[in-house]
C-alpha positions as a printed Julia matrix, in Angstrom:
63×3 Matrix{Float64}:
  0.12   0.07  -0.1
  1.38   3.23  -1.1
  0.89   6.56   0.95
  0.0    9.22  -2.05
 -0.65  11.91   0.84
  2.53  13.38   1.96
  2.64  15.53   5.13
  4.34  18.72   4.43
  6.76  20.57   6.62
  6.19  23.74   7.16
  9.05  24.69   9.79
 10.86  26.68   7.77
  7.73  29.04   6.77
  6.82  29.35  10.31
 10.36  30.59  11.01
 10.57  33.09   8.19
  7.03  34.66   9.24
  8.51  34.97  12.75
 11.32  36.71  11.46
  9.33  38.84   9.25
  6.68  39.85  11.83
  9.54  40.66  14.09
 11.53  42.87  11.58
  8.09  44.75  10.59
  7.46  45.55  14.8
 11.02  46.86  15.05
 10.8   49.08  12.29
  7.16  50.33  13.79
  8.68  50.75  17.22
 11.52  52.61  16.3
  9.51  55.13  13.99
  7.05  55.65  16.8
 10.13  56.24  19.29
 11.76  58.83  17.32
  8.78  60.6   16.19
  9.28  63.02  18.93
 12.71  63.99  17.12
 10.74  65.03  13.93
  8.68  67.63  15.69
 11.73  69.44  16.58
 11.03  69.17  20.74
 14.67  68.28  21.64
 16.16  70.9   19.74
 13.57  73.31  21.93
 14.26  72.08  24.9
 18.14  72.18  24.61
 18.1   75.6   23.55
 16.15  76.54  26.68
 18.55  74.57  28.92
 21.53  76.02  27.14
 19.73  79.73  27.66
 19.21  78.84  31.28
 23.09  77.83  31.4
 24.47  80.41  29.81
 21.93  83.06  31.92
 23.3   80.96  34.96
 26.92  81.89  34.15
 26.32  85.18  33.13
 24.63  86.09  36.82
 27.41  84.3   38.37
 30.38  86.25  36.71
 28.68  89.54  37.57
 28.49  88.96  41.08
């Protein structure tokens, strides 16, 4: 009796799918994480901090 029904091995398809899903999730999270950099909020915050530091140095030098 011959078995005409072969069971296919989908192991590597599962692995490829997991890798693809992982790559997509990493790219999505990275885009979400760097969204605040595109808005200019970091540059504005740095400018404010440097201005406060400069004022403090100026006030300390005049005393």
